[in-house]
N, C-alpha and C positions, 0 to 999 in steps of 0.2 A: 699618719699619726705615729711618730716614733719619739719616745722620750729620750732626752740626753742622759748619758751615763757619765757621771762627773766624779772628780776627786773633790774632797771637802773644800779645798782652797778655791776651786772653780765654782762650787755651789754657793759659796758665801755671797757672791755678788749677783747671783741669778735667782735666788729664792725671794718671794715677796716678803715684806717686812713682818707680817704676821701670818700665822697658820701652822697647824700641827704637822708633824711628820710621823710616819710609821716606821718603826725599826724592825728589821727582819733578821732572825738568826736561822739561816738555812742549813738544816741537817739532812742526812740521807733518809731519815724516817719521819721527821717532823719539821715544821717551820714555827719557830717561836716568834710571836708578834707583840710589839710594845707600841705605845703611842705617847705623845706629849701634849701639853697645853698649847694654845695658840701663840703664847709668848715664848715658847720653846725653852722653858726653864727646867721642867722636871719630867723625866720619862717614867712610865709605869707599865708593868706587864699587863697584857690584854688576854691573850689566849695562845694555846698550842694547837696547831693544825696538823693532824696526821696526814702525811703525804700519800697521795694516791697516784695521780698523773698530773702533768704540768697544767693542763687546761682547768680542771676543777680547783687545783691549788691556787693558781693565779686568780681565778674568779673569786675565791674566798678572800684573798688579800685585797683585791680591788673593791669588793663589797664593803669590807671594813674601812678602807680608805674613804669611800663615799660616805658611809655612815658618820665618820669622824671628821669629815671635811678636810682631809689631809691635803697638803700642797706639795708633798714629795715623800720619798722613801729613803731610808738609810739601810743599806744592805751590808751586813758583816762580811768582810772578805778574809777568809782564813789563810793568812800569810804564815809561812814557816818562821821559826824563831830567827833564822839567819836573814830574813827579808825576802827569800825566794818564794816563788809560787809553785805549789805542787798540784796534783790532780783535783783536790777539793777546791782550790782557788779557781782553777780552770772551769770546774763544774759551776761554781758560783757566777763566774763571768758569763758562761753560757746561759744560765738562768736569767741574768740581767739583760742580756741581748734579746732573748725571747720575750721577757716581760715588757721590755721597752716598746715592743711592737703593739702592746695592748693598752698603753696609756701615754698621755702626754706629760704626766708629772715626772719631774726629774728623779733619777735614781742615783744616789750618792753611795759610792763604795767607801767603806770605812774599815780600817785594819782592826780585826777582832782578836788579835793574839791574846791568849789567856783569859778571854771573857768567861768561858764555861768553867774553867778552873777557879776563877775568882768567885763566881756565883756559887759553885759547889761549896767552897770554903765558907762563904757567908751563911749559906743555908745550914751547914753542919754546925757552925758557931751559934746559930739560932735554935739548935736542937730540933731541926725539922727531920722527921723520919725518912728513911731511905725511899719508901714508897711515895711519900709526898714530894720529896726532892725530884724523883724521876718524872712526876707529873707536871712540875712547874719549872724545872731547870731551863728549858729552852726559852720560855717566855721571859724569865728573869735574865737570861743571857741577852735576849733581844733588848731588854730595858737597859742593861749594862752597856751594850753597843750604842744604843741611841743616846744615852746620857753622855757618853764619851764624845760623840759627834756634836751634841748640843753645846757641851763645854768648849769644844774647839771652835764652833761657829761663833760663840759669844766672844772668845778670845780674838778671833779674826776681825770681828766687828769693832772691838775696842782698840785693836792694835793699830 
């Protein structure tokens, strides 16, 4: 049981026609989690998991996937602004490889450049306090990542 790790273009033809996805924003201290509706139109923030160790972190993500009937995962890949991959991207790929051993659901890597910055800007614009922003920024970043992937999947399906 090893899940495929795919680029979005590869995933477009391999996902079932319906079924929600879980979006993951993998940080060093937390994992932001978002989900979408079965028609894959709208992403919404779900929760922020405080990271402990890989096994309990992965177990929580898999539990949420089961509860929500997810058919795959979208994992934000922190690519540098010039398109290169640094240590954070390598760490994310390692997480994906280890996570793939625990599920058969596909893992889609999605370029997450500027997701946290965009979410911070939106939350500040909505006059959310610094303390509240800190509590929700990762799950909102996961929703931002997932929504970008959903929009791309829809474009690929229409294209």
